[in-house]
N, C-alpha and C positions, 0 to 999 in steps of 0.2 A: 596410584601416584602418591609420592611422599608429600609430607607437609611442606617441605622446602620447595618442591616443584609447584605446589599450589600457590604458595606465596609469590614465587617468581612469576607465575601465570597471572596473578592478580595485578602485579606491577606492570607487566606487559599489556594487560587489558586496559589499565588506566591510560597508558601511553597511546594505545590505539584508539581509545575513545576520544582523545583530544585531537586526533589527526584531522577530522573534517574542519574543525575550527581553525587549526593552524594553517590549513591550505587556503584559507581566505574565501570560502564560498560566500557569494553575495547573499546577505540575509534578507528574507522577505518574511512578512508576518510578525509574530511576536518578537520583542527584543529579548533575546536569550541571555544577554549580558547581565540582566537583572535577576535571573533565576539561579538558585543555588541548590543543585540536586541533593547535597547532603543535608540540607535543611528541609526540603520538600519531602524526602523519604529518609528518615533518620536511621541510624544503626539499630536503635531500639525497635523500629518498625520491621526491619529486615530480620532481626533476631526472632521476633514474634512470628513472622511468616515462615521462616526456615526452621524454626524450632531448635535453636542452638544458643550458643553463647558468643558474644562479640569478642574477638581476639584483640582488637585495637580500635582506636577511634577511626571512623571512616576517613579514607584518604581522598582528597579531591579538591577541585577548584571551582571555577565559575561554570564549567560546562560538563563536568563528569565527577562521579563519586564511586569509590570502590569500598566494599565491605568484606571483611574476612570473618567467617562464622565457624566456630568449632561445634560439631555435633556431639551428642551424648556418647557415641561410640568412638570418639577421638578423631574422626575424620575432619578435615578442614575443607570448607567450600568457599569459593570466592564469587562475589556478585558485583556487578557494576551497573550504574545508571548514568546515561548521558543524554543531554539535550542537543539537538542538531537542527540546522535550518531545514525547513520543509522542502524547499526546492532541491537541495542536495540529495535527500533521501528519495524524493519523487523521481529524480533523474536516474538514480541508481536502480530503483524498482522497474523503470521503463526498459532498461537494457538487460535486466536479468531474465534468465529463462525460468519457467515454473519450478524446475528442480533447484535452481540457485536460490530462488525466493524462499522455498521451503513450504511448510504447512501453514495454510491460512488460519488465522485465529479471528473469530467473529466477536463483535461487541466491544472492540477497542478502536475508537475513532474511525477514520475512513478506511484505512488499510492496516493490517497487521499480519506479520509472518514470523514464524519461528523456524530456525534451521540450526544444523550443527555448525559450530564455529569453525572457521577456516584454519587458523593457526594455533588453536588452543582447545583444550577439552571443554565439554559442555555445549551450551546452546546460546543462540542470540535471538532475541525477540525485537523486531523493528516495528514501530507503531507510527503511523503518519496521520496527521491532521492537515490536509491540504490547505495551503495559504496561511498556515499558522506556525506549526512547528512539528518536529518529530522527536521521538525518544527511542533509545535502545537500552534494553536490559540484557545483561549477559550473566551466565552462571551455569551451575551444574544441573538444576532440575527445572523442567518446563513449568510445573505448577507454581513454583516459587516465582519464576519470571513473570508469569501472567498475573499473579497476585500483586507483585511489586508494581507492575505497569498499571493495574487498575487503581491502586492506591495513589500513584503519582498523578494519573489522569484526574482522579477525584479532587486532588488538591491544586491542580493547575487551572481550574475554571476561571 
C-alpha cells in the first residue's frame, strides 16, 4: 500500500472512530467527554511503541485520535485510539459471532478481541470494561495495538 493510501486510510479510520459518538449512544459509566485520547496516549508514546517517527501531530478530538508513523524502512503505518460507551461495545459483542469478534486477548479489562479490520488494512483491538467504558485501537501490527491499549488502560485508572 502506498503512503498516500495509508494517509487516506488514517483519515477514514478517524471518521469511523467518531461514528459511535455521533450516533448518540446513551452513555453509561465514565464521562467520556472529559477524556482526550491524544493526551492520554501521545504521539511520542506511539512512536516509542511502534519504533518509528511521527509524521505529523496526532489528529483527533474528544473521542478519537489518529497517529501516522514512518518506519525506518520508509513505510507508513497509521494507528488510532478511540473511547466509546461501554454499553455500545457490549451490545456489539453480544451480537457478533466468535469469528466476527476475532482472537481473544487476555489481561485487558473484562473483554478484549483483536480482528482484521472490515474496510481497511490492519487490525482492530476492542477492549471493554463493563459499566465503565470501552476503547478501540486500530493499526497495522497487533503487538503495537496491545501495547497502546495497555498504556491507555494504565493511564485511565
